[in-house]
N, C-alpha and C positions, 0 to 999 in steps of 0.2 A: 504494500500500500504506500501511497506517496507520503512524504514527510509533512508533518504539521509545521507550518511556518507562520510568521506574522501575517502574511497575505492570506493564509488559510483561515485564520481566526477572523480577519476582517471580512472575508467572504461569508463566513458563518453568521456573523452579525447581520450582514446584508440580507441573508436568506431567512433570518429569524430562527436559526438553528442553535439551540443552547449549547454552550461549551462546558464540558465536564473537566474539572481540575481537582487534583488532590495533592496534598503534601506527600513527599516521598524522600526517604533518607538512605536507601540501600539498593543493591542490585536485584535482590530477590523480589522485593516489592515493586521495583520498576517493571520487571517482566510481568508480574501478576496484574498490575494496574493497567498496563497497555493492553493485555489480552482482554480485559474487561471493557475496553473502549475509552479509557481516559485520554483526552487529547493534550492536556497540559500537566506536567509534573513539576511541582514547586518544591525545591529543596529549601524549606523554610527555616529561619532561625528559631522557630518553635521547637526544633530538636533540643534546644537548651533545656526546655521544660519537660518534654515527653521522653527524651532519651537520657539526658544528663542529670535530671532531677533538680534543676535550678527553679527558683520561684518566678523568674522573669527571663526574657531573652537576652538581657544585657551582657551576661558573661560570655556569650558565644564569640569565639575568635575567628578571624578570617581563615586561618589554617584549617580549622575544623569544617568550615563551610566548603572550602576547596576540596577537602577530603571526601565529604559526603556527596558533593556534586559529582566528583569523579567516580564514586561507587555507582551512583545512579546512571551516569553516562555510559558505563561499560555494558549495561544491559538494556539501555533505551533503544527502541527500534525506530519509532516514528514520532513519538510525542515531542512537543516543544518542551525544552528543559529550562526552567527559570531558577536562578540562584539568588537568594536573599543577600543583600549587602549588610553585614553586621553593624552593630552600634558604633558610631563615630568613624567608620571606614570611608564615609563620603562627606566628612565634615568640611573638607576643602576640595577644590577641583582636582589637584594633583593626587590627593589620597584616593579620591573616587576613581580616577583613571587607573591608578595602580591596582586597586582592589578589583575593579571590574575586569581589568586585563587578566588578572590571576584566575578569577572565576571562569572566564571563557577559555583561556589558553590551557590552564592546568586542570580545571574542573569540568570543562566540556559544556558549560552553560551556553545557551543560545540567547539569553536575555538576563538582565539583572533587575532586581526590584529594590526600590528605595522608598522610605517613608517620608511624608511631608509634602507641603503644598508650595506656596509662593516662594519660600526660602530655598526651595530645591530647583527652581526653574533654571537658573544659570548652570547648575550641575547637570541637569537633564540635557540641556542644550550642548554642553561640552562633551558629554558622553555620546550623544547621538551624532555629533559632528565627526566623531572618530569611528562611526560605524557600529556602535554598541547599542543594541535595542534596549529600551528601558520600560519597565512596568512601574507605574506610580502606585502609591498606597495612601488613601485618605480615610477619614473617619477615626475610628479607634486606632491609635498608633502604638503598638506594644512596646516599641523602644522608648516611648515618651510616657510610660505608665506612671512614673513618679511625678512628672509635671501635670499629668491629667488627674492625679489623685486616685488612680485605680483603673480597673478594666471596666469602663463605663461607656454606655451608648453616647454617640455624638450627634450633633446636628438637630437637636430637638427644639431649639428656639429659632426664631426667624433669622437672627444675625449669624449664628453659627451655621445654619443651613445654607445661607447665601455665601458664606465664606467657603464652604465645601464646593458649591457650584463654581465659584470664581476660581478656586484652586484647580479644580478639574479642568476647566477651560484653559488655564494657564499652562498646566502640564502637557496637555494635548498640543498647544501652540508651540511649546518648547521642543516637541518631537517625541513625546512618549507614545509608545505603540499599544499600550494596554494599561488598564487601571483596575486596581482592587479597591473596593469600597467595603469597609468593615464596620459593623455595628452602627448603622444609621437607619433612620425610619424608612420603611419600604417606599413611601411616596417620594421622598427625597431621592432615593437611589434610582427610582424609575425616571424621575425628571432628569437626573444627570445622565443616565443611560441613553435617553432619547436625544439629549442635547449634544452628545459627543458623537463623532464619527468613529472613534476607536472603540474596541470592545471593552465592556465593563464587567468585571467578575465580582460577584457579591459573596460576602460571608457575614451572615447575620444582617442582611440588607434586603430581604424579601425576594420574591420570584420574578421581579420585573427587570432584573439585570440580564446581560447577554450570556452569563454563565454563572456557575457556582464553584466554590472551593470549600473544602473542609480539611481540618487536620486529620490525617489518616487514623490516628490513635483515638480520636473522638468517634469517628465513624465505626470503629471496631469495639468501642466500649473499653479501651485499654488505657485511657488517660488516667494516671494516678491522681490527678487533681479533679476537682468537681467539674463536670462537663459544662460548657457554656449553654445558655438557654436556647441558642439557635442551632445547636448540634442535634444529631440523632444517631442512636446506636442501631446501625443496619444489620449487625450480627445477631442481636438478641432474637431468640425464638426461631432462628433459621437452622436447617439441617444440611445445608450445602456449603458450610464453611466460609472462610474468608473470601474466597473467589466469588461465591454467591452474594456475599454482602456488598462487595465492591460493584458487582454487576447490577445489583438492585439500586445502588446509589446512582450509577450512571443512567439507568433507565428512568429513575425518578427525576433526575435533572433534565433529561431530554424531554420528558412528558410535562415538565414544569409542575410536577407534583411535590417536589422538594425545592425550597422550603415550603411547608404548609403554614396555615394560620398559627399553629402552636409554636412554630419556630420563627415567627415574624413579629416585629415591633412596628406598630402603626406610626 
């Protein structure tokens, strides 16, 4: 089957075909997720919490992200591979270029993801000018958890909602090819999705986005922490194992049955 590229995702948005994305941290799961039909594999710095046992994503180092990207890349067949840029690795233009270069050259990533809005516009422009595809990330920003005062939904009042709309437009104008919206009201996420020409992937942002992403360990009910309200354990009650759970997730995303009302904030 043909490779999933930035152009593939843009065409899927144009057709109204939902994009299935999951976090992935190793070769075995990369193979399993692709066989289930997942189009985008995100090597998220969430590995700091679900694999390493940290309370936040902040301790995750660039070397660790490169290592896990490379593990996934070895068994990736056609999915687009995105690597998270760890905390402070994109604090300056030069650091961002160096970190992104390592994720792509050593880790095999096709795209890098950075958190933040207006303050990241120049960084996004610098990366894309060098041929590095960028995925933006707005709403709840896990790397800013201490500034935000916890893992809280964002964009609930008119001012913060407009800020997210403005930041989304600015990231697209700077050259971002994809956007993740995390923990924002469904109506706001749908507005942003319709306003942008680039695909928008939601997590805790309702079914109106162009696609969905979950942390794999939440999908399998394996997260040692309390699962977020927007997640769903697709393995519970099944008799066809992990592969069946992942396939059920993909089918639910494609049918826009996930997230449902119980995983959605108005």
